[in-house]
C-alpha positions in Angstrom: 135.4 90.2 94.1 132.8 88.1 95.7 133.3 84.3 95.7 131.4 82.2 93.1 128.3 80.3 94.3 127.1 83.3 96.3 123.4 84.2 95.7 122.4 87.8 95.1 119.1 89.5 95.9 117.6 92.3 93.9 116.2 95.0 96.3 114.5 98.3 95.9 113.2 100.9 98.2 109.4 101.0 98.9 108.5 104.4 100.3 105.2 105.6 101.8 103.9 109.0 100.7 102.1 109.4 104.0 105.1 109.5 106.4 108.1 109.5 104.0 109.3 106.3 105.5 111.2 103.9 103.2 111.8 100.2 103.6 113.9 97.7 101.6 111.9 95.3 99.5 113.4 92.2 98.1 112.2 91.5 94.6 114.1 88.4 93.4 117.0 86.1 94.1 119.7 85.4 91.5 122.6 83.0 91.0 125.1 85.7 90.2 125.6 89.5 90.4 125.7 89.7 86.6 122.3 88.1 86.2 120.9 90.3 88.9 122.2 93.4 87.3 120.9 92.3 83.9 117.4 92.0 85.4 117.7 95.6 86.7 118.3 96.8 83.1 115.7 94.6 81.5 113.0 95.4 83.9 114.0 99.1 84.1 114.3 99.1 87.9 115.9 102.5 88.4 116.5 102.3 92.1 117.4 98.6 92.2 120.5 97.2 93.9 122.0 93.7 93.8 123.4 92.6 97.2 125.0 89.3 98.2 122.9 87.0 100.4 124.8 86.6 103.7 122.4 84.1 105.4 119.0 82.7 105.5 116.3 84.6 107.4 113.6 82.5 109.0 110.4 83.6 110.7 
């Protein structure tokens, strides 16, 4: 079980028909895994996945 207070991001694969390359695309951030999974069902994101945020990425 993942500790409370952890954020989860909803990700999906974005694939190119030209070269068959796929990359992960972050769609949204959520306050819990349950909320994230509910969005997958409500939005019918068939290849979505909820993963815990492990850090902040900065550019």
